[in-house]
C-alpha positions in Angstrom: 123.8 -77.8 139.2 121.8 -77.3 136.1 119.2 -79.9 136.9 118.6 -78.5 140.3 118.0 -75.0 139.1 115.6 -76.2 136.4 113.6 -78.1 139.0 113.4 -75.1 141.3 112.3 -72.8 138.5 109.5 -75.2 137.5 108.4 -75.5 141.1 108.4 -71.7 141.5 106.3 -71.3 138.4 103.8 -73.9 139.6 103.4 -72.2 143.0 103.1 -68.8 141.4 100.1 -70.0 139.3 98.4 -71.4 142.4 99.1 -68.3 144.3 97.6 -66.2 141.5 94.4 -68.2 141.6 94.2 -67.8 145.4 94.9 -64.1 145.1 92.2 -63.6 142.5 89.7 -65.5 144.6 90.5 -63.4 147.7 90.2 -60.2 145.6 86.8 -61.3 144.4 85.7 -61.9 147.9 87.0 -58.5 149.1 85.4 -56.7 146.2 82.1 -58.4 146.9 82.3 -57.3 150.5 83.7 -53.8 149.9 81.2 -52.7 147.2 78.1 -52.7 149.5 80.2 -51.1 152.2 81.2 -48.3 149.9 77.6 -47.8 148.8 76.6 -47.6 152.5 79.3 -45.1 153.3 78.4 -43.0 150.3 74.7 -43.0 151.2 75.6 -42.1 154.8 77.7 -39.1 153.7 75.0 -37.9 151.4 72.3 -38.3 154.1 74.6 -36.2 156.4 74.8 -33.4 153.8 71.0 -33.5 153.4 70.3 -33.3 157.1 72.8 -30.4 157.5 71.0 -28.5 154.7 67.6 -29.2 156.2 68.8 -27.8 159.5 69.9 -24.6 157.8 66.5 -24.3 156.1 64.8 -24.9 159.4 66.7 -22.0 161.0 65.9 -19.7 158.0 62.2 -20.6 158.1 62.1 -19.9 161.9 63.8 -16.5 161.4 61.4 -15.6 158.5 58.4 -16.5 160.5 59.6 -14.4 163.4 59.8 -11.3 161.2 56.7 -11.9 159.0 54.3 -13.9 161.1 54.0 -16.5 158.3 56.1 -18.9 156.3 57.2 -18.1 152.7 55.0 -19.6 150.0 58.0 -21.6 148.6 61.6 -22.1 149.3 62.5 -20.1 146.2 60.2 -17.2 147.2 61.6 -13.7 146.8 62.4 -12.3 150.2 63.3 -15.7 151.6 65.8 -17.4 149.3 69.1 -15.4 149.2 67.8 -13.2 152.1 67.1 -15.6 155.0 68.6 -18.6 153.4 72.0 -18.3 151.7 71.8 -20.0 148.2 75.1 -21.7 148.1 77.0 -22.5 144.9 74.4 -22.4 142.0 71.5 -22.6 144.5 72.6 -25.8 146.1 71.1 -24.9 149.4 67.6 -26.0 148.3 68.7 -28.8 145.9 67.9 -32.3 147.0 71.0 -34.5 146.6 68.9 -37.5 146.1 67.0 -36.1 143.1 69.7 -34.7 140.8 68.8 -31.1 140.1 65.4 -31.2 141.9 64.7 -29.0 144.9 63.6 -30.2 148.4 59.9 -30.7 148.7 57.9 -28.1 150.7 54.4 -28.0 152.0 52.4 -25.6 154.3 49.5 -26.1 156.7 47.7 -23.7 158.9 45.8 -23.4 162.2 48.4 -23.7 163.6 51.1 -22.8 161.0 53.4 -25.5 160.1 56.0 -26.0 157.3 57.4 -29.4 156.2 60.5 -29.8 154.1 61.8 -33.2 153.0 64.3 -35.0 150.8 63.3 -37.9 148.5 65.9 -40.1 150.2 68.2 -42.8 148.8 65.5 -44.2 146.5 65.1 -40.8 144.8 61.3 -41.1 145.1 58.8 -38.8 146.9 57.2 -40.9 149.6 55.3 -38.0 151.0 57.9 -37.6 153.8 57.5 -41.3 154.7 59.6 -44.5 154.0 63.3 -43.4 153.4 62.5 -39.7 152.9 64.4 -37.4 155.2 62.0 -34.7 156.6 61.8 -31.8 159.0 58.8 -30.0 160.4 59.0 -26.4 161.4 56.3 -25.0 163.7 55.3 -21.3 163.6 54.3 -21.2 167.2 57.8 -20.9 168.8 59.0 -17.8 166.7 55.4 -16.4 166.8 55.2 -16.7 170.6 58.6 -15.1 171.0 57.6 -12.1 169.0 54.3 -11.9 170.7 55.7 -11.9 174.2 58.3 -9.3 173.2 55.6 -7.0 172.0 53.4 -7.6 175.0 56.2 -6.6 177.4 56.5 -3.3 175.7 52.8 -2.7 175.6 52.4 -3.6 179.3 55.1 -1.1 180.2 53.4 1.6 178.1 50.0 0.8 179.6 51.3 1.1 183.2 52.8 4.5 182.5 49.6 5.6 180.6 47.3 4.6 183.5 49.5 6.2 186.1 49.3 9.4 184.3 45.5 9.3 184.4 44.8 8.0 180.9 41.7 5.9 180.1 41.1 3.1 177.6 38.4 3.0 174.9 38.4 -0.8 174.6 39.3 -0.6 170.9 42.9 -1.6 170.4 43.7 0.4 167.3 42.7 3.6 169.2 44.2 2.6 172.6 47.5 1.7 170.8 47.8 5.2 169.5 46.9 6.7 172.8 49.7 4.6 174.4 52.2 6.1 172.0 52.8 2.8 170.2 53.5 2.5 166.5 51.8 0.2 164.0 54.3 -2.6 164.8 52.4 -3.2 168.0 49.0 -3.5 166.4 49.4 -7.2 165.8 50.9 -10.2 167.6 53.6 -12.5 166.2 50.9 -14.4 164.2 49.4 -11.3 162.5 46.3 -11.0 164.7 45.4 -7.7 166.4 45.8 -7.7 170.2 42.8 -7.2 172.5 43.0 -5.0 175.5 40.1 -5.1 178.0 39.3 -1.6 179.1 37.8 -2.8 182.5 40.4 -5.4 183.6 43.4 -4.1 181.6 44.0 -7.6 180.3 46.1 -7.8 177.1 45.4 -10.9 175.0 46.8 -12.5 171.9 44.9 -15.1 170.0 47.9 -17.3 169.7 49.0 -19.6 167.0 45.5 -20.7 166.0 44.5 -17.0 165.6 41.2 -17.7 167.5 40.6 -15.9 170.8 39.7 -17.7 174.0 41.2 -21.0 173.0 44.0 -23.0 174.8 46.9 -21.3 173.0 46.0 -17.7 173.8 48.7 -15.6 175.4 47.6 -13.1 178.0 48.8 -10.8 180.8 
């Protein structure tokens, strides 16, 4: 009985050592496979957070342009940050997750107005919105056109009533606007340019996003 038990114990110890080596090898393989997968999942999650924040910034910029007829000079500008864009905890709404404490990058261009916001991406470097950077472009024309058309509808209604009552136009919008009973809010279109009203044809015109009259993007009635 004793010799049999001793043999089984020695065999068990031998098998345990082999199994341990196999388990270590398998764990090494699993770790080698899991680490890159974990990194990819982490990057994917962080990219999702960045895209969600950029979407919120896009909405805030659109709303700001609708009200002001221009984009803010910076994402931290007074009157934009914490007004149109909620700051989040410790101002995280404009902090780029790929750059530590750095903010998202922001540039403006004009004629037509355009704002670009981007994250440095997984490599943490500014590639001018290229390579792995995550970028969004916000155009001023959609909110500007919305505001322009809203104002034009009101002006046209007032103009119809004015003409039906025997009123006449001078051809100078600042004077005709007052005669129509419209306030200063109706002096300019959604891009900050004064309207034009033809005294002969009664055509109301906006210079559009490029702020130049008689170009392709003009809005008229």
